[in-house]
MARMI-965771 format. One record per residue (C-alpha): residue in three letters; y, x, z. Coordinates in steps of 0.2 Angstrom, whole numbers, plus 5000, padded with zeros to 4 digits. Layout:
% MARMI-965771
ALAYXZ
...
END
This chain:
% MARMI-965771
UNK498852335120
UNK499552395103
UNK501252485104
UNK502152445089
UNK502852625089
UNK501152705087
UNK500752805071
UNK500152685057
UNK498452775055
UNK498052755074
UNK498652565074
UNK497552535058
UNK496052615067
UNK496452535084
UNK496652365075
UNK495052375067
UNK494052385083
UNK495352295095
UNK494552125097
UNK492752195100
UNK493452335111
UNK494552215122
UNK493052095124
UNK491852225130
UNK493052305141
UNK493552135148
UNK491752095151
UNK491152245160
UNK492752265170
UNK493152095175
UNK494652075164
UNK495552225171
UNK497052215159
UNK497952365168
UNK496352475165
UNK496152415147
UNK497952455143
UNK497852625151
UNK496252655141
UNK497152615125
UNK498652725129
UNK497352865133
UNK496652855116
UNK498352875108
UNK498753025118
UNK497153115112
UNK497553065094
UNK499153135095
UNK498553295102
UNK497253315090
UNK497653475078
UNK497953435059
UNK496453545054
UNK495353435064
UNK496053275056
UNK495753345039
UNK493953355044
UNK494053175050
UNK494653115033
UNK493253215024
UNK491953145035
UNK492652955033
UNK492452985014
UNK490753025016
UNK490052935033
UNK488252995031
UNK488653175029
UNK487353225043
UNK485853145034
UNK485453255020
UNK483953355018
UNK484953505019
UNK485353485037
UNK484553615048
UNK484953635067
UNK484753765080
UNK484853735099
UNK485253885111
UNK486053955127
UNK487554045122
UNK487254185135
UNK485454195129
UNK485954225112
UNK487254355113
UNK488054355129
UNK489654245127
UNK490554135115
UNK491354285107
UNK489654375105
UNK488954215097
UNK490454205085
UNK490054385079
UNK488254325075
UNK488654175065
UNK488254255049
UNK486454285056
UNK486354095059
UNK487054075041
UNK485554175035
UNK484354065045
UNK485253915035
UNK485953835051
UNK487253705048
UNK487053615064
UNK487353715081
UNK486953655097
UNK487553755112
UNK486753705129
UNK487853655144
UNK489253795145
UNK490653715156
UNK491053765173
UNK489553745186
UNK489153835202
UNK487953975203
UNK486353935211
UNK486653755210
UNK486953725192
UNK485353645185
UNK485553755170
UNK487453695168
UNK486953515170
UNK487953505187
UNK489753515180
UNK491153565191
UNK492553565179
UNK492353475162
UNK493953565155
UNK493453735159
UNK492053855152
UNK490953945163
UNK492054105165
UNK490654235161
UNK490354145145
UNK492154125140
UNK493654015139
UNK494153845131
UNK495153945119
UNK493554045114
UNK492553885111
UNK493953805101
UNK494053975090
UNK492053965089
UNK492253795082
UNK493553835069
UNK492453985063
UNK490953865062
UNK491853755051
UNK492453885041
UNK490553925038
UNK490053755035
UNK489253715053
UNK489553585064
UNK489553605083
UNK488653505096
UNK488953525115
UNK488153425130
UNK489253295139
UNK488353265156
UNK489053095160
UNK487853025173
UNK488453145187
UNK489553295193
UNK489253435204
UNK489653415222
UNK491053555219
UNK491953445206
UNK493753395212
UNK493353225214
UNK491753265225
UNK492753385235
UNK494053245239
UNK492753125242
UNK491853235255
UNK493653255263
UNK493653065266
UNK494853005252
UNK494152825248
UNK494852835231
UNK493652975226
UNK492252905236
UNK492352755225
UNK492052865210
UNK490252895217
UNK488952785227
UNK489452815246
UNK488652715259
UNK488852715278
UNK486952705282
UNK485352705274
UNK485052525273
UNK485652485255
UNK484952655248
UNK483352615256
UNK483352445245
UNK483652545230
UNK482252665233
UNK481052515231
UNK481352495213
UNK482152665207
UNK480852785201
UNK481052975206
UNK481553095193
UNK480953255202
UNK479653185216
UNK479153375220
UNK480653475219
UNK482053335223
UNK481153185230
UNK482153025232
UNK483852965225
UNK485052985238
UNK485553115250
UNK486553145267
UNK488353215266
UNK488753295282
UNK490653315278
UNK490853135273
UNK489553075286
UNK488852955272
UNK487452935260
UNK487752985243
UNK486652935226
UNK485953095219
UNK484653035206
UNK484253215200
UNK484653345212
UNK485553345229
UNK487053435222
UNK487353315207
UNK488253165213
UNK487953005202
UNK489552935194
UNK489952755199
UNK490352675180
UNK490752515188
UNK492452585192
UNK493552575176
UNK494452745182
UNK492852835180
UNK492452765162
UNK494352805157
UNK494352985163
UNK492653035157
UNK492952965140
UNK494553065140
UNK493453225146
UNK492453185130
UNK493853165118
UNK494453335126
UNK492953425120
UNK493053335103
UNK494953395101
UNK494353585104
UNK493253565089
UNK491553485095
UNK490853385081
UNK489253305091
UNK489353245109
UNK487553245117
UNK487653105129
UNK486553185143
UNK485453065153
UNK486352905146
UNK485052785151
UNK485452815170
UNK487252785170
UNK487352615176
UNK486652555193
UNK486152395200
UNK485252355216
UNK483552275213
UNK483352365195
UNK482552525190
UNK484352585186
UNK483752635169
UNK484252565152
UNK485352415159
UNK486352305146
UNK487952385154
UNK487352555147
UNK487352485129
UNK489052415131
UNK489852575138
UNK489052685124
UNK489752555110
UNK491452575118
UNK491252765118
UNK490752755099
UNK492352655095
UNK493452765104
UNK492752925094
UNK493052815078
UNK494852785083
UNK495352955089
UNK494153075080
UNK493152985066
UNK491653085060
UNK491153145078
UNK489353095082
UNK488653045097
UNK486853105101
UNK485953005114
UNK484753095125
UNK483452955129
UNK481853045134
UNK480852875135
UNK479452775125
UNK480052715108
UNK480452535114
UNK481752605125
UNK482452725113
UNK482752625098
UNK483952515105
UNK485152655109
UNK485552655089
UNK486352485092
UNK486452385077
UNK487152405058
UNK488752315062
UNK488952385081
UNK488252555081
UNK488052655097
UNK487252825095
UNK487152905078
UNK485753005082
UNK484353015094
UNK482953135099
UNK481153115093
UNK480453135109
UNK478653045108
UNK478253125091
UNK478753295099
UNK477553265114
UNK476253185103
UNK476253335092
UNK475753455108
UNK474453325112
UNK473753345095
UNK473753545096
UNK472653525111
UNK471453385107
UNK471453435088
UNK471353235085
UNK472753155076
UNK472452985079
UNK473852975092
UNK475153065082
UNK474652955066
UNK474952795076
UNK476652865083
UNK477252915065
UNK476852735059
UNK477952665072
UNK479352785067
UNK479152755048
UNK479252565051
UNK481052585057
UNK482552565046
UNK483052725036
UNK484752725043
UNK484052775060
UNK484252965061
UNK483153065072
UNK483353245078
UNK481553315077
UNK480953475086
UNK479453565093
UNK480253655108
UNK481953635117
UNK482653705133
UNK481753565143
UNK479853545147
UNK478553445138
UNK478253275147
UNK476653165144
UNK477453005141
UNK476152965129
UNK475452785122
UNK473952765135
UNK473652595130
UNK473252665113
UNK472252805119
UNK471352695131
UNK470252615117
UNK469552785115
UNK468952805133
UNK470452915138
UNK471052885155
UNK472852935159
UNK472853065174
UNK471253155169
UNK471953165151
UNK473653245157
UNK472653365167
UNK471653415151
UNK473253435141
UNK474053545154
UNK472553655157
UNK472353685139
UNK474253725135
UNK474253845150
UNK472653935144
UNK471453875158
UNK470153825146
UNK468953945137
UNK469353875120
UNK471253885122
UNK472354035117
UNK473953955123
UNK474954025137
UNK476153895147
UNK476553845164
UNK476753685173
UNK478353605178
UNK478653495193
UNK476753475197
UNK476353335207
UNK474553335213
UNK474553175222
UNK474953095204
UNK474053205194
UNK475553235184
UNK476453385178
UNK477453445163
UNK477353595152
UNK478453745149
UNK478253875136
UNK478953935119
UNK478153875102
UNK477354035098
UNK476654055115
UNK475853885116
UNK475253915098
UNK474254065105
UNK475354215098
UNK475654285115
UNK473854285119
UNK473354365103
UNK474754495103
UNK474154545120
UNK472354565115
UNK472854655099
UNK471654525090
UNK472154515072
UNK471054365068
UNK471754265083
UNK473454315078
UNK473254255060
UNK472654085068
UNK474054075080
UNK475354115067
UNK474753995055
UNK474653855067
UNK476553895071
UNK476953895053
UNK476053725051
UNK476853655065
UNK478553695057
UNK478053625040
UNK477553465049
UNK479353465058
UNK480253495040
UNK479153345032
UNK479953215044
UNK481453115039
UNK482953175050
UNK483653335056
UNK482453465061
UNK483153575075
UNK482453755080
UNK482453815097
UNK483253995097
UNK481954125095
UNK480654005087
UNK481154075069
UNK480454245075
UNK479054195086
UNK479854235103
UNK478654235118
UNK478854175136
UNK480054265147
UNK479154295164
UNK480554385171
UNK481254225179
UNK479854245192
UNK480854395199
UNK482654295200
UNK482754195216
UNK484054085208
UNK482754035194
UNK480954075201
UNK480653885207
UNK481153815189
UNK479853865176
UNK480953795162
UNK481653965162
UNK479954025155
UNK480653975138
UNK482454015142
UNK482354205140
UNK483654305129
UNK483554325111
UNK482654505107
UNK483854575094
UNK482654715091
UNK481354585085
UNK482654495075
UNK482854665065
UNK481054655060
UNK481254485051
UNK481154565033
UNK479554655038
UNK477954555033
UNK476854675043
UNK477554605059
UNK477354425066
UNK479154415067
UNK479454445048
UNK477854335044
UNK478654185054
UNK480454205049
UNK480054225030
UNK478854075031
UNK480053965041
UNK481454015029
UNK480453975013
UNK480153795020
UNK481853765024
UNK482353815006
UNK481053704999
UNK481653565010
UNK483353575005
UNK483053594986
UNK481953434984
UNK482553254985
UNK480953194991
UNK481453275008
UNK482953155009
UNK483053035025
UNK483152895012
UNK481452925006
UNK479952805008
UNK478752865020
UNK476852825024
UNK475352885032
UNK474052965020
UNK472252925026
UNK471253075024
UNK469753005032
UNK469653145044
UNK470353145062
UNK470853325061
UNK471953305047
UNK473753225047
UNK474253145030
UNK476053095026
UNK476653035010
UNK478553025005
UNK479352964988
UNK481152964983
UNK482152984966
UNK480552984956
UNK479853134967
UNK478253114977
UNK477553224991
UNK475853224999
UNK475853325015
UNK474253375024
UNK474153465041
UNK472453525047
UNK472453535067
UNK470653605068
UNK470053785071
UNK469053775056
UNK469153725037
UNK469253535034
UNK469353425020
UNK470553285017
UNK469653155007
UNK471053084997
UNK471053034978
UNK472853034972
UNK473053014953
UNK474553114948
UNK474653304944
UNK475453404959
UNK476053574962
UNK475853664979
UNK477553704984
UNK477153844994
UNK476153934982
UNK476753864965
UNK475053824960
UNK474553674951
UNK473253584961
UNK472453404961
UNK472553294976
UNK470753254977
UNK469553314991
UNK470853434997
UNK470153595006
UNK471253655021
UNK470953825030
UNK470953815049
UNK472653775056
UNK473353765037
UNK474453635027
UNK474953595009
UNK476453515002
UNK475853434986
UNK477253384974
UNK477453274959
UNK478853234948
UNK478753064939
UNK480253144928
UNK479053284922
UNK477453264913
UNK475953374916
UNK476353504903
UNK478253524909
UNK478053524927
UNK478253694934
UNK478253784950
UNK479953804960
UNK480853954957
UNK481354014974
UNK482454154969
UNK483454034958
UNK483553904973
UNK484254034985
UNK485354114972
UNK487154094978
UNK488153984965
UNK489654074956
UNK491254034963
UNK492653964952
UNK494054094949
UNK495454064962
UNK497254094963
UNK497854234975
UNK498254144991
UNK500054134996
UNK500654165013
UNK501353995014
UNK500553845005
UNK501853754995
UNK500853594992
UNK499853475002
UNK498153424995
UNK497353274998
UNK495353254995
UNK494753084992
UNK492953044990
UNK492152924977
UNK490452874974
UNK489952894956
UNK488152864950
UNK487452984937
UNK485752934932
UNK484752924947
UNK485853034959
UNK487452994967
UNK488753114967
UNK490453114975
UNK491853184964
UNK493553234972
UNK495153204965
UNK496353334971
UNK498253284970
UNK499653394974
UNK501153324982
UNK502953374981
UNK503253385000
UNK503353555008
UNK501653605016
UNK501353665034
UNK500953855035
UNK499153845037
UNK498853995028
UNK499854105040
UNK498554075052
UNK497154095040
UNK496353935046
UNK495053875034
UNK495353715028
UNK493853595029
UNK493253505013
UNK491753415007
UNK490253494998
UNK490553414980
UNK490853454962
UNK492753464961
UNK493453434944
UNK494553584937
UNK496353534940
UNK497853634937
UNK497753694954
UNK496253804958
UNK495353754974
UNK494253864984
UNK492653794990
UNK492753895007
UNK494353815011
UNK493853635011
UNK492853535024
UNK490953585023
UNK490253405025
UNK488953325014
UNK489753225001
UNK488353174991
UNK488352984995
UNK486552924998
UNK486152754989
UNK484752664984
UNK484052724968
UNK483352604956
UNK481652644951
UNK480752584935
UNK479452454936
UNK478152584929
UNK478552694943
UNK478252564956
UNK476652514948
UNK476052704949
UNK476552714967
UNK475652554972
UNK474052624963
UNK474152784974
UNK474452674990
UNK472852594987
UNK471952754989
UNK472752765006
UNK471952615012
UNK473552525013
END
């Protein structure tokens, strides 16, 4: 249903998707026209409620739809209460995040959930209230506004598979209201649940066995895939989908830019299946993508799909019918820690070859550690050719990373150990798993150097990958495991709290002191970030390939973009190794600035090199990167004094304009004669794109425009001579 009285902009967006939207909705909900009409009206309601400031962001991001794919993107993941107590405290520390060059801020679940039955915030009792001790929804909106003013986008978890048993719907279902029981999966007896159990895997076989729980108050069985206090929602009921989509848009209208769809593969249940990755899941995600495009375009969907690559990639959808904008690169993360333990890169190399073969438009979030455990869902068919057996190998990996083997300096703990299957997952911070904790405890300087070098090398590998690198809060200063959770009865049975400790601000204060491990790690990671953001070769549109070093301890990665070439080499061994490569060009090592040949490259223990070549510069003119110049703030154009009330409305239009081999977006700023809204009175910072703005009669401040990436990335034409040079170098890689 399209109401002729709706705003032209909304109607235009809705009409663009209307046929597909109606078709998919009718297909999954049996031509329920009443529910579909309600859905369209609901979309309009949230469009109307969206404040003007956020609509300006929408316009800017529509102009540059790939704003999130640049090599300047840098993310950080955190629990608000662990970072600085609450939302107001977080807002006070945004300058520190700016210093860390963070422009993508992911806050772990902070919506209302019951104490002791929250699953770390993933058992939501109210999707429209913030946990009281963290703040209010108004605080969240104020934080979002401040983030936007500082050029940061805000990501929030949306737990869509289930609600807490304390949610209003669950309370009314327990009371016997049929309408609300239909929003979940209730059964009068165990007959049907037992049939489900025959094909549905268990998520937590040790801590929460089975997929169903008995509800005494209702006198019925309810589906609980995760924990007994998390009741699975029934998305076959259109009311559930309509209301949950409304909850998502409510968060978007409070300034959330990226919605993380938690446990999205689980949301559709069908008897006789695994209830994972069913076709209906993709239909629902596609509809949610279109709903965001209509109400709040520029909003991104991040899918949490913790599965093997063959199950992950379909959640991107297609070019014409996209689903998630971004997905986690889970398998590469797990393969990285496998490589740390085995010092053998063959599995990681195999995994990266799969990723490198995917379309460049697919954007992955790359990370070393997060709030969750490390699961060993590796490619055991590939490992089998080397005589590796799954159960015994998982035990070796866990023994190594918890420090049970004499040769290991890692310090981690097991999570959800299942002795029957010989399976367990691993917890711990990046620094502790790299050996920093053990070396620090022993006061062994040699071990500490080895551990810090490994930590830095892993971050260099993280930044070498295409996509968005995401740090886990505290990793920038090498934060160690927090064992205090053992003394908290609400946490002591969940070892994931080992790496969910509070940020130590005394240690943060040491970040400039290179005599400390905090200073060494912070400054090294900062340098890596600066280099990554400064060279086109790290762009997501770059060609990527595996460089063959003829050494299974060394991982080699090649990148090429805009006449720039990078050879990155990473040594996972505890001793010096040689990468037997023979690249013809002249290179500069980016971290040291020294000229270096890419021939038989020697790498120290846990060391790496970023070897850079520019085809635009010859051997004599190619110089080392000037880090001081790269980090020096650009001078701002003089601006007129801000009036208390604006008298003109400015519109920013992005246009793609090729200039040599780079694509820039120039903005035309037009002043209208209409009286403007009193935005300046509230001192709200107007969003604008990161672009060079031509000087106009009106002076425009950069900080009052939407901070989005406006450099439109397009395929750059390469000369035939460059292609020939590249093809010669690939022969040395064994391609």
